[in-house]
C-alpha positions in Angstrom: -13.0 -52.3 50.2 -12.7 -48.7 49.0 -15.8 -46.6 48.7 -16.8 -46.0 45.1 -18.1 -42.5 44.0 -19.5 -41.6 40.7 -19.0 -38.1 39.2 -21.6 -37.2 36.5 -21.2 -33.8 34.9 -23.5 -32.1 32.3 -25.4 -29.0 31.6 -28.7 -30.6 32.8 -30.6 -28.0 30.9 -33.1 -29.3 32.0 -32.4 -32.5 33.9 -34.6 -35.4 32.6 -35.5 -38.9 33.6 -32.8 -40.3 31.3 -30.0 -38.6 33.3 -31.2 -40.2 36.5 -31.9 -43.6 35.1 -28.5 -44.0 33.4 -26.7 -42.7 36.4 -28.6 -45.1 38.7 -27.9 -48.0 36.3 -24.2 -47.1 36.3 -24.1 -47.0 40.1 -25.5 -50.5 40.2 -23.0 -51.8 37.7 -20.0 -50.1 39.5 -21.3 -50.7 43.0 -21.0 -47.0 43.9 -22.5 -45.6 47.1 -22.9 -42.1 45.8 -23.5 -40.2 42.5 -22.6 -36.6 42.4 -24.5 -34.6 39.8 -22.3 -31.7 38.7 -23.9 -29.0 36.6 -21.5 -27.3 34.3 -21.4 -23.6 33.6 -20.2 -24.2 30.0 -18.2 -27.0 28.4 -14.8 -25.8 27.1 -15.8 -27.7 23.9 -19.1 -25.9 23.5 -19.8 -22.3 22.7 -23.4 -22.1 23.8 -24.2 -21.4 27.4 -27.0 -23.2 29.2 -30.3 -21.5 28.7 -31.5 -21.8 32.3 -29.7 -19.9 35.0 -27.3 -21.7 37.4 -29.7 -21.4 40.3 -32.6 -22.8 38.3 -30.6 -25.8 37.1 -29.5 -26.6 40.7 -33.1 -26.2 41.9 -34.3 -28.6 39.2 -31.6 -31.2 40.0 -32.7 -31.1 43.7 -36.3 -31.7 42.7 -35.3 -34.5 40.3 -33.5 -36.5 43.0 -35.5 -35.5 46.1 -35.8 -38.5 48.4 -33.2 -40.6 46.5 -30.2 -41.0 48.9 -28.0 -42.2 46.0 -27.6 -38.7 44.6 -25.9 -35.6 45.8 -25.5 -32.3 43.9 -22.3 -30.3 43.7 -22.0 -26.7 42.4 -18.2 -26.9 42.3 -18.0 -26.1 38.6 -20.6 -23.3 38.8 -18.5 -21.7 41.6 -15.2 -21.9 39.5 -14.1 -19.3 37.0 -14.3 -20.3 33.4 -13.2 -22.3 31.7 -14.0 -25.3 33.9 -12.0 -28.5 33.4 -12.8 -32.0 34.4 -9.4 -32.7 35.8 -9.8 -29.8 38.3 -13.2 -31.2 39.4 -11.7 -34.7 40.0 -8.9 -33.2 42.0 -11.3 -31.2 44.1 -13.3 -34.4 45.0 -10.1 -36.3 45.7 -8.9 -33.6 48.1 -12.3 -33.3 49.8 -13.0 -37.0 50.3 -9.6 -38.5 50.3 -7.5 -40.3 47.6 -8.3 -43.7 49.2 -11.8 -43.5 47.6 -12.3 -44.7 44.0 -13.7 -42.1 41.7 -15.5 -42.8 38.4 -16.3 -40.2 35.8 -19.3 -40.9 33.5 -19.4 -39.8 29.9 -21.8 -40.7 27.1 -20.5 -42.6 24.1 -21.5 -39.6 22.0 -18.9 -37.5 23.8 -16.0 -39.8 22.8 -15.3 -37.8 19.6 -14.1 -34.8 21.6 -12.6 -36.9 24.5 -8.9 -36.8 23.3 -9.1 -33.0 23.3 -10.0 -32.7 27.0 -7.6 -30.7 29.1 -4.7 -32.8 30.5 -6.4 -36.0 29.3 -3.5 -38.2 30.2 -3.5 -37.0 33.9 -7.3 -37.3 34.0 -7.1 -41.0 32.9 -4.5 -41.7 35.6 -6.4 -40.0 38.4 -9.9 -41.5 38.0 -11.7 -44.3 36.1 -13.5 -43.0 33.1 -16.6 -45.0 32.3 -18.2 -44.7 28.8 -21.9 -45.2 28.9 -23.2 -47.0 25.8 -27.0 -47.3 25.4 -28.3 -50.8 25.2 -29.0 -51.9 21.7 -26.2 -49.8 20.2 -22.9 -51.0 18.9 -19.8 -50.6 21.1 -17.8 -47.4 20.2 -14.7 -47.7 18.1 -12.2 -47.2 20.9 -9.3 -48.3 18.7 -9.7 -45.1 16.6 -8.4 -43.1 19.6 -5.2 -45.3 20.1 -2.9 -42.8 18.3 -4.1 -39.9 20.5 -4.5 -41.7 23.9 -2.3 -44.7 23.7 -3.1 -48.4 23.6 -3.2 -48.8 27.4 -5.7 -45.9 27.9 -7.9 -47.3 25.1 -7.9 -50.7 26.7 -9.0 -49.2 30.0 -11.8 -47.3 28.3 -13.0 -50.5 26.6 -12.9 -52.5 29.8 -14.8 -49.8 31.8 -17.6 -49.5 29.2 -21.0 -49.6 30.8 -24.2 -50.6 29.0 -27.1 -48.4 30.2 -30.8 -48.5 29.4 -31.9 -47.3 26.0 -33.6 -44.0 26.7 -34.3 -41.8 23.7 -34.6 -38.5 25.5 -32.5 -35.3 25.3 -32.6 -31.9 26.9 -32.5 -30.4 23.4 -35.7 -32.2 22.4 -37.4 -31.3 25.7 -36.6 -27.6 25.2 -37.9 -27.7 21.6 -41.1 -29.4 22.8 -41.7 -26.9 25.6 -41.2 -24.0 23.2 -43.8 -25.4 20.8 -46.3 -26.3 23.5 -45.9 -30.1 23.2 -46.2 -32.6 26.0 -43.0 -33.6 27.9 -44.6 -35.2 30.9 -43.1 -38.6 30.2 -39.6 -37.2 29.8 -39.2 -35.2 32.9 -39.9 -35.4 36.6 -43.3 -33.9 37.4 -41.8 -31.6 40.1 -39.2 -30.4 37.6 -41.9 -29.7 35.0 -43.9 -27.7 37.6 -40.7 -25.7 38.4 -40.2 -24.9 34.7 -43.8 -23.8 34.3 -43.8 -21.8 37.4 -40.6 -19.9 36.5 -41.5 -19.8 32.8 -38.2 -21.3 31.6 -37.3 -22.3 28.1 -39.6 -19.9 26.3 -42.7 -20.7 28.3 -43.1 -16.9 29.0 -43.3 -16.5 25.2 -45.9 -19.2 24.9 -48.0 -17.6 27.6 -47.8 -14.1 26.2 -48.7 -15.5 22.7 -51.9 -17.0 24.1 -52.8 -13.9 26.0 -53.1 -12.0 22.8 -56.4 -13.7 21.9 
């Protein structure tokens, strides 16, 4: 039986417990031996760059999965000139590990609206299995609405490879906002990652400290 490898990209700005839990859940469902976490420099569909530096996001990812043999971290997209495209990442892994392995690319259901715009989307769908992660308790996405753009065969593959993941209401955006306003995020983020953020004064914590030092 071919080894199954999951590729999970994102800004991870910062990585939180939701990222790790949904990826772990997907690995169990798929039967994957490895999950590669792939921090992105910037999505071609987003204008804003990650707030944390590349080295900091890599360091936080390492802390988040320390001791967990399921996960590996790849800087392949950080080392590539912009713009970085998913199809290039998939081909990099296929060349490195061999085409006989089965590769699965995870995307959140909230990313589907932009999915048909992805670079060389037809080739991407042929070269790996795209798994749409749908949070438990939420309705299944309306895959049929993409039929005109992707074709009925591709839509059916997406529907069949849908994965239900735990319902975790956490986002990196909320974490950054809470950090900036001095609110508690200890239940949203790995303790080692939080210590790293505090030590390196990421996400506006330097502003918070200087504000308190005025008194």
